[in-house]
C-alpha positions in Angstrom: -7.2 -83.2 -3.4 -8.7 -85.7 -1.0 -11.6 -88.8 -1.8 -14.3 -90.2 0.4 -13.2 -93.8 0.8 -16.0 -93.7 3.5 -19.5 -93.6 1.9 -19.9 -96.4 -0.3 -21.4 -94.9 -4.0 -21.9 -91.4 -3.1 -22.0 -90.5 -6.6 -19.6 -88.4 -8.5 -19.3 -85.3 -6.2 -16.3 -83.9 -8.1 -14.1 -85.2 -11.3 -11.6 -83.6 -13.2 -11.3 -84.7 -16.6 -7.4 -84.7 -17.4 -7.5 -86.2 -21.2 -11.1 -86.1 -22.7 -13.0 -83.1 -24.4 -13.8 -81.5 -21.0 -10.5 -81.1 -19.9 -10.4 -77.5 -21.2 -13.3 -76.4 -19.3 -11.3 -76.6 -15.9 -7.4 -75.0 -14.8 -7.2 -78.6 -13.4 -7.0 -80.3 -16.8 -3.8 -79.1 -17.2 -2.5 -79.4 -13.7 -0.5 -82.2 -12.2 -3.0 -83.3 -9.2 -2.1 -85.5 -6.6 -5.1 -87.9 -4.7 -5.2 -88.5 -1.6 -7.4 -91.7 -1.0 -7.7 -91.8 2.9 -9.0 -95.1 4.3 -11.0 -94.8 7.5 -10.4 -97.0 10.8 -13.3 -99.5 11.8 -15.8 -97.9 13.8 -14.4 -94.4 13.0 -17.4 -91.3 13.2 -18.7 -89.7 10.0 -17.4 -86.5 11.2 -14.3 -87.9 12.8 -13.3 -88.9 9.5 -13.7 -86.1 7.1 -11.9 -83.7 10.0 -9.3 -86.4 9.2 -9.2 -86.2 5.6 -9.4 -82.2 5.9 -6.2 -82.2 8.2 -4.4 -84.8 5.9 -5.4 -82.6 2.8 -3.8 -79.4 4.4 -0.6 -81.5 5.8 -0.1 -82.3 2.4 -0.5 -79.1 0.8 2.0 -77.5 3.2 4.6 -80.1 2.7 4.2 -79.4 -1.3 4.4 -76.0 -0.9 7.5 -76.3 1.8 9.2 -78.4 -1.1 8.6 -75.8 -3.9 9.7 -73.1 -1.4 13.3 -72.5 -2.8 12.6 -73.3 -6.4 12.8 -70.0 -9.4 9.4 -69.1 -9.5 8.2 -68.8 -13.2 7.4 -65.2 -13.0 6.8 -63.1 -10.1 3.8 -60.9 -9.9 3.6 -57.8 -7.3 0.3 -57.1 -5.3 0.7 -53.8 -3.2 -2.5 -51.6 -1.6 -1.4 -49.5 0.7 -3.8 -47.9 3.4 -7.5 -46.9 2.1 -6.5 -42.8 3.2 -3.2 -42.8 1.4 -4.5 -42.3 -2.1 -2.3 -40.2 -4.3 -3.7 -36.9 -4.9 -3.0 -37.6 -8.8 -5.3 -40.5 -8.4 -7.6 -39.3 -6.2 -10.3 -39.4 -9.3 -10.4 -42.6 -10.0 -13.4 -44.7 -8.7 -13.1 -46.4 -5.5 -14.2 -50.2 -5.9 -14.3 -52.8 -3.0 -15.3 -56.4 -3.2 -17.7 -58.0 -0.8 -16.5 -61.8 -1.0 -18.9 -64.6 0.5 -16.8 -67.0 2.0 -19.1 -69.5 3.3 -22.9 -70.8 3.8 -24.5 -71.9 6.9 -27.5 -73.0 4.4 -26.5 -76.6 5.2 -24.1 -77.1 8.0 -22.2 -80.2 8.1 -21.6 -80.3 12.1 -18.1 -80.1 11.8 -15.5 -77.2 12.7 -14.3 -76.3 9.4 -11.7 -73.7 9.3 -12.8 -71.3 6.8 -11.0 -67.8 7.8 -8.0 -68.6 9.4 -9.2 -71.8 11.0 -12.1 -70.3 12.5 -15.3 -71.7 11.4 -17.3 -68.3 11.2 -20.3 -69.6 12.7 -21.0 -66.3 14.0 -19.0 -64.0 12.2 -20.1 -60.6 11.1 -19.0 -59.1 8.0 -15.2 -58.0 8.1 -12.7 -56.0 6.4 -10.0 -57.8 4.7 -6.3 -57.0 3.2 -7.2 -58.9 -0.2 -3.8 -60.1 0.1 -4.6 -62.2 3.1 -7.1 -64.3 0.7 -4.0 -64.5 -1.8 -1.9 -65.9 1.3 -4.7 -68.2 2.2 -6.2 -66.7 5.1 -9.7 -68.6 4.0 -9.8 -72.0 3.1 -13.3 -73.8 1.6 -15.3 -76.4 3.2 -16.6 -79.6 2.4 -20.3 -77.9 1.2 -18.3 -75.3 -1.2 -20.4 -75.6 -4.2 -18.4 -74.6 -7.1 -15.7 -72.9 -5.3 -12.4 -74.4 -4.8 -9.7 -73.5 -2.5 -7.1 -73.2 -5.4 -9.4 -70.7 -7.0 -9.8 -68.6 -3.9 -6.2 -68.5 -3.1 -5.6 -67.3 -7.3 -8.4 -65.4 -6.7 -9.8 -64.0 -10.3 -11.8 -61.1 -9.0 -8.8 -59.8 -6.7 -6.3 -60.1 -9.0 -8.6 -58.7 -11.6 -9.3 -55.6 -9.3 -5.5 -55.4 -8.7 -4.8 -55.4 -12.3 -7.1 -52.0 -12.9 -5.9 -50.5 -9.7 -4.2 -47.2 -10.2 -5.4 -47.2 -13.9 -9.1 -47.3 -14.3 -10.1 -47.5 -10.3 -8.8 -47.6 -6.7 -9.2 -51.0 -5.0 -10.3 -49.8 -2.3 -10.3 -53.1 -0.2 -12.4 -56.5 0.6 -15.3 -57.3 2.7 -15.6 -61.3 3.8 -18.9 -62.1 4.6 -21.0 -65.7 5.1 -24.8 -66.8 4.0 -27.1 -67.4 7.0 -29.7 -69.7 7.7 -32.0 -67.1 8.9 -33.8 -64.1 7.7 -32.9 -61.9 10.5 -29.3 -62.8 10.3 -29.2 -62.5 6.5 -30.8 -58.9 7.0 -28.4 -57.9 9.8 -25.3 -58.7 7.5 -26.8 -57.1 4.4 -26.9 -53.7 6.3 -23.6 -54.3 8.0 -21.7 -55.3 4.7 -23.1 -51.9 3.0 -22.0 -50.2 6.0 -18.3 -51.1 5.9 -18.4 -50.7 1.9 -20.0 -47.3 1.9 -18.6 -45.4 4.8 -15.6 -47.4 6.4 -13.9 -48.1 2.5 -15.7 -45.2 1.3 -16.3 -47.3 -2.0 -18.3 -45.6 -4.8 -19.2 -49.3 -6.5 -18.4 -52.6 -5.3 -18.4 -56.4 -6.9 -20.1 -58.7 -5.0 -19.5 -63.0 -5.2 -21.3 -65.6 -3.4 -20.7 -69.5 -2.3 -23.6 -71.9 -2.8 -27.1 -72.0 -3.9 -30.2 -70.0 -3.6 -29.8 -68.7 0.1 -26.1 -67.5 -0.5 -27.6 -66.3 -4.1 -30.2 -64.3 -1.8 -28.1 -63.1 0.6 -25.2 -61.6 -1.7 -28.3 -59.9 -3.6 -29.6 -58.1 -0.1 -26.1 -56.7 0.5 -26.2 -55.3 -3.2 -29.5 -54.2 -2.4 -28.3 -52.3 0.4 -24.9 -50.8 -1.0 -27.4 -49.2 -3.9 -29.4 -47.7 -1.0 -26.3 -46.0 0.1 -25.6 -44.7 -3.0 -23.0 -47.2 -4.1 -23.3 -49.3 -6.9 -23.2 -53.0 -7.5 -21.9 -55.6 -9.7 -22.9 -59.3 -8.4 -21.5 -62.5 -9.9 -24.2 -65.0 -10.5 -24.1 -68.8 -11.1 -27.7 -69.7 -13.5 -29.6 -71.2 -10.6 -32.1 -72.7 -13.1 -33.0 -76.3 -13.2 -35.0 -76.1 -16.7 -32.8 -73.7 -18.5 -35.2 -70.5 -18.8 -35.1 -66.5 -17.7 -37.9 -67.6 -15.1 -35.9 -70.6 -13.4 -32.9 -68.6 -12.7 -35.0 -65.3 -11.0 -34.1 -65.5 -7.4 -34.4 -61.7 -6.6 -35.4 -59.0 -8.5 -34.3 -55.7 -6.7 -34.2 -51.9 -7.9 -31.0 -51.2 -8.8 -29.2 -54.2 -8.6 -29.3 -55.0 -12.4 -25.8 -55.7 -13.3 -25.3 -59.3 -13.3 -22.3 -61.3 -14.8 -23.0 -64.9 -15.4 -20.6 -67.6 -14.7 -22.6 -71.1 -15.9 -24.9 -72.8 -15.2 -24.0 -76.1 -12.7 -27.0 -77.9 -14.0 -26.1 -78.0 -17.3 -25.6 -82.0 -18.2 -22.3 -83.1 -19.5 -20.6 -86.3 -21.2 -17.2 -87.7 -19.6 -16.0 -90.2 -22.5 -15.0 -93.7 -21.4 -11.5 -93.8 -19.7 -8.8 -96.3 -19.7 -7.4 -94.8 -16.0 -9.5 -93.6 -13.1 -7.8 -92.5 -9.9 -9.2 -92.0 -6.6 -13.0 -93.3 -5.5 -12.5 -96.8 -6.2 -16.2 -97.5 -5.6 -16.7 -95.5 -8.3 -14.2 -96.1 -10.8 -15.8 -99.1 -12.7 -18.5 -96.6 -13.3 -16.6 -93.8 -14.4 -14.3 -95.9 -17.1 -17.7 -96.0 -19.2 -19.1 -93.2 -20.9 -20.5 -91.1 -18.0 -23.4 -88.5 -17.8 -23.1 -85.8 -15.2 -23.3 -82.2 -15.3 -20.9 -78.9 -14.9 -21.2 -78.9 -11.3 -19.5 -81.8 -11.2 -16.5 -81.2 -13.1 -14.0 -79.8 -10.7 -13.5 -75.9 -11.5 -15.6 -75.7 -14.5 -18.1 -73.5 -12.4 -16.2 -71.2 -10.3 -18.5 -68.8 -8.6 -15.9 -66.2 -8.2 -15.2 -66.0 -11.7 -12.7 -68.7 -12.7 -14.7 -70.0 -15.0 -14.3 -70.4 -18.9 -18.2 -71.2 -19.6 -21.3 -68.7 -19.1 -25.0 -69.0 -19.6 -27.2 -68.2 -22.5 -30.8 -67.2 -21.9 -32.7 -67.9 -24.5 
């Protein structure tokens, strides 16, 4: 991971608890974490600094991967999905399930050329069918404003892995449609119609699972796509984050579309959280003195605690 050393006191954007009681809330509490503290040269523009930090992090990740390339793996998993028309006759009765993966949000653009899908900033991207293995192999990276979804979780995608685990047993994994959340209503409506068409007609799915990345606008983008899938006879399940700021059922309700009633909740990023005092803090040097003592924050600030694509160990309880 890389830390922001240009803007002073920006706050705790993301924290990993590796020793306290909250370490169990995130997979990163048990991993070996390398922190890049990239200090900017005098006078460098903000956009150039962020682009440099991102590139440094990617190069470091490639170096680490190459270092481990010849090592013996702890285990081997095979992910194999044949072309959609080649469904064996004995498995033709299984329901066909597609996954709609919202990979980026244009709600709050950073102005950077962020490589999201195969290095493309996906500014004008239309819904696109990809093989699920492309996601697992690193085709999708997270942007700077990717709230509650990490690149690590994307490349070890829990939803794709879960669908693969049931593939050929209880369902036939039909494929993946990648989408983005748009900033305008016409774009949002167009994307919803195109997504539903790909799911129903190109992939021939009977059901679809949808996830989103970001806040309220991506929430509605996902819901509109689900509503259009339902209109074409495709049953949907949406993975949602509790968007309520007051913990009420009314506060978390951002859409109400007929038929879109199968929801899985992955917790609330607004829920308060307390980090105990720590003897050592790595990264974000200007914040380190504050984090040494007891710190109050939210689940959304604990890296990996709320993963909108399903890699989470908490859930929201509506009372």
